[in-house]
N, C-alpha and C positions, 0 to 999 in steps of 0.2 A: 758300369758300363761295359767294363772290359769283361768280367766274368759272365755277363749276360750274352756277350758276343761269342765267348767261348762255349757256352752252353748250346747256341744257335747252330754254330758252325762244328761241333764236335760230333758230327754223325757218321764221319769216316772212319773214326777210332773211337772204341767204346771207352766210357770213362774209367772202367777198372784197368785198362792198360795204361792209361795216363798215370794212375796211382801206381802201378807196379813199376813203371818206368822211373819215377820220381823216388819212390821208396830203394829201388835198386841202386839207383844213382847216389842218393843220400849215404846209404850204408858203405858204398863204394869208397866215397869222398871221406866219410869218418874214419873209416879203417886205412885208408892210403895216408891221409895228413897225420892220423894219430900213430902210425908206424914212423912216419917221417920224423915228427917231433918227440916220439916216443912219450907222447901225453894224449890218451885218448879221451880224457874228460874235456880238454881244452878244445880238440878237434870236434867233438860232440856240440859243445856250447857255440863254437864259431859257425859251424853248419848249420845249426837251428836258426842262427840269426841271418846268414847268407841265402839259405834256400828258398825262403818266401820271396825274396828279390829276384833269384834265379827266375822261379817260376813266372813272377809277374812280367819280367820283361821278356821272356821267351814267347809267352801268349799275346802280350802286346805285339810284339814283333809279327808273329805269324796270323793273327787274326784282325789286325788293325793296320798295321804298316805295310805288311806285303800287298794285302788287298786294294788298300787305298792309294797306294804309291807305287810299289814296285810292278804289280800287273798291269798297272796303267801306263808304265813307262815313265814316270816321274820320278827318276832317279835322284835328282838333286834333292827334291823334298825328301824321298825315302832316308838319303844319307844323312840331312841334317836333323831329322826327325829321331834316326837311331843314335846319332852322336849326343844329342841333347838328352835322350832318355838314358844313354850310358851313364852320363855326367851325373844326372839326377840319382842313378842307382849308386854311383860310387859316393856321393855325398851322404846318402842315407847308410849304406854298407859301412862306410868308415866311421860315421858318428856311432851307429849302433854297436860296432864292434868295440870302439873306445869306451863307450858307458857301460856296456853290459858284459865284455868278455876280457878284454885287456888293453893296459895303456900301450903295450906295444903293438902298434897296429900292422907292423909288417915283421913277424917273428922270423919268417924264412930268409930274410936279409941279414947281413952281417952288422952288428951293432944295434943301436936304438935308432930307429927311422921315424921321421916325422911325417905326419898326414899331409896331403896337397902338395907334396913334391912332385916333379915332373916324373921321376922314376915310378913312384908309387902310383900315380894315375895310370901311367901305361900298364903296368903289371896288372893291375885291378881290372883295367879295361879289357885287357887281352883275355884274362880269365872268364869275364862276362861273356865276351865275344865267341869263346870256345863253347861255353854252354849253348848260347843262342844258336850257333852254327851247327851244333851236333843235334839239337832237338828239332830245329827247323829241317835239315836234311832227312832227319826219319820222317817226320810228319810229310813233307813233300814227296818223299818215296813212296809212301804208302798211299799218299792221294793219287800219285801217277798210276800206281798198280791197280788201285781201284777205279780210277778213270778209264784205264784200258779195258777192265773186266766189263765196265758198263758201255763201253763202244762195241765191244765184241758181242754182248748180249743184244744190244740194239740191233746191230748188224745181223745177228741171226734171227731176230723177230722180223725185221723186214724182210729177208729172203724167204723166211717161211710164210710171210703174208703174201709176198710175191708169187711164191710157188703155189699157194692155194688158191690164188686168183688166176694163175694161168690153168690149173687144173678145172677149174669152174668154167673156164672159157672152152675147154675140150668138150666137156659133156653136151652143152647145147649145140656145138658145132657138129658133134656126131650124130645127134638125135635128129637135128634139121635134116641131115642128109638122108638118115634111115627113113624117116616119116616122109620124106619126099618120094622114096622108093615105094612105101607102102601106098601112099596116095596114088601112085601110078599103077600100081597092081589092082586097086579097087576099082579104078576107071575101068581096066581091062576086064573086070570081074573075074579075075584069076583065083583058081583054087590054092594057089600058093599062098594067098593073103592071110590065113590062119596060121601058117608054118612061120611066116615073118613075124606075126605077133608074139608067137611063142619065143623065137629066138630073141626078139627085141626085149621081152620081159626078162629073159636070162641077162642080157647085156645091161639092162637096166639095174638089176640087183646087184650086178658087179660094181657098176659105177657109182651107184648111190652109196653101197654099203662098204665095199672092200677098199676103195682106193682113197679112203679117208687117211689110211696110214702112209707114212712116208715111203715104206718099202713094201711090196707084197710079192708072194710067190711068183717066180717066174712061170712055173706050171701052169698058175691061174691066168697069167698074163697071156700065155699061149693059147689056152682054151678060150679066152675073149678073142684073141685074133681070129681063132678058128670059127667062132660064132659069126663074127663079122664078115670072113670070107663067105660062110655058108650064105648069109643074107644076100651079098653081093651076086653070088650064083643063082640063086633064087630068082633075083631080080632080072638080070640081063647078061650074066657071065657063065651061062650053064655049060657053054663048049670050051672055057678055059681050063688050060691044064695047071693045076696048082699043087705045090708040093712044098711040105714044112718037113724040115730035117733038124734032127737034133744029135749033136755030137758031144760026148762026155756027159759026166753025171750032173746035172742040174737040178736035182730032187731038192737040195737045199737053197738053191740060188734065190736071191730076192733082189728086186729092180725097183726102181720108181714106176708107179702105175702109169700106163698109158704112153710111155716113152717110144713105143715102135709104131703105134699105131697110124700116125700121119704119113709115114713112109709106106705102110701098106695101103692106105687110102689113095695115095697117089698112084700106086700101080693100076687101080681099077679107074682112077680118074682120068690118066693120060695113057693108058693102055690100048693097045691096038685091038678094039672091040670087033672091028669089022674082019678081022682076020682069023682063019681057022687055026692058026698057029699061036694064038695068044696064050702066052704063059707067065706064071709067076713062080719064082723059086724062093724059098725063104730058109735060112739056115741059123740056128741057134749053137754056138759053139763054145765050149768052155776050154780055155787054155791052161798050160802047165802054170802060167804066171798068175792064176785064179781071176783071170779077166774073163768078160763075155764078149765074143764077137757075133754081132748081127749083121746078116748079110740078106738083102732082098734085091733080085732082078727081075725084071720085066720086058717084055718087048712093047714098044711104044709106037705112037703114031705120031710123026713128026708135025704134021698140021695141028693136030689136037693139042699138042704140048705148047705151042706158040699162042695159041688162042684162048686157052681157059684162064680165066682171071686167077691172080695169085690168092691163095687163101691163106688162113691165120695157123693152119697144122704145122708146117715146117718150121716157120718163124717161132711159134708157140714152142715147140720142141727144142730146137737150137737154144733158145733163151733158157729153158729149164735145164738143158746139159750145162750150160755155162754157170747156172746157179749152184746146181748140185755138186759138179765134177771139177769146176774151174778148168785149169788145164790138163786135168788128169784123164781126157777122152780124146778118141781121135774119130773123126767124122769125115768121110770122103764120099761126094756125089758125083758120078760121071754118067756120060752117055756116049756110047760108040756103037755103031754098025747096028742101029736100031734096038739097042738094048740099054735100057736105064739101070744103074746098078747104084746101091746104097751100101757102104760098109761104115759100121758103127761098133767101136770097141770102148767097153765101160769096165772099171774094176769091180769086182765082187768081193767088197768088203763088208765086215759085220756092222759097221757104223753107217 
């Protein structure tokens, strides 16, 4: 019963490590007590008798008593069960030593000592408790470390799943908006419709194939944003002044895919389309601290910004930033003097 429990629960530590531990501890005890008594043959015999009992009570405590009583906060039952187990171990250990090893059952004490005296019971029990405590502490420490690793793995998998879900949200959200634009152009029988289809196909290729990775080239992301801007200008913003500036060497920079798009979308969504002074300014700047600063500014229409329904873009992006960078990013969104501004700073790390 006990050993079947050991086999079932011995998944956190491989069997070979159990064997290594007990062999190492056995040799240590043989050498230690052999040196103490200057009698290695006696030490070997006594340890051969005692070690099976050590192993028995250690595994009984780890795999039976702790799960059944201690983990369920049944402290009295645990203490009584452990005390009774120690009493049985004492009886068997003393009897076997007397029959198989030596009539002097306590050679480290002065004079000839008898079994079942108070001092002898305490000495043997403390020795067993030492073995039980040592082995249990090692097992629980390893279990704690393994459990921590499992929790971290599950957390990473959950975050990865949520990030993938958020990315899949962005794709239909973007295509829905673009198809609406294309539909409007076809209603107008505009000659721009084929060019929109071409731009849309380039964007679809990027979204379907490239953003499956956790990080993409910043240059590709800028190219994607440029295609999106071209689509918007073909549709209804041909008079807008739009500038994209790059400051610093970003040729090797990588960023999460589609992390800037919602902020650019909002420029067109809430921009002052009726004004000839409508502009959008976008800056990608690499800092000396190896951070990327993304800035986008646009003129906006006050009435428009209060009437448009709140979309999923910004909420989605903020959630992704929280998941990817935790507290290692800075995001500031402000409005003043008919200018809407977004400043985002993220670290450019290899991981």
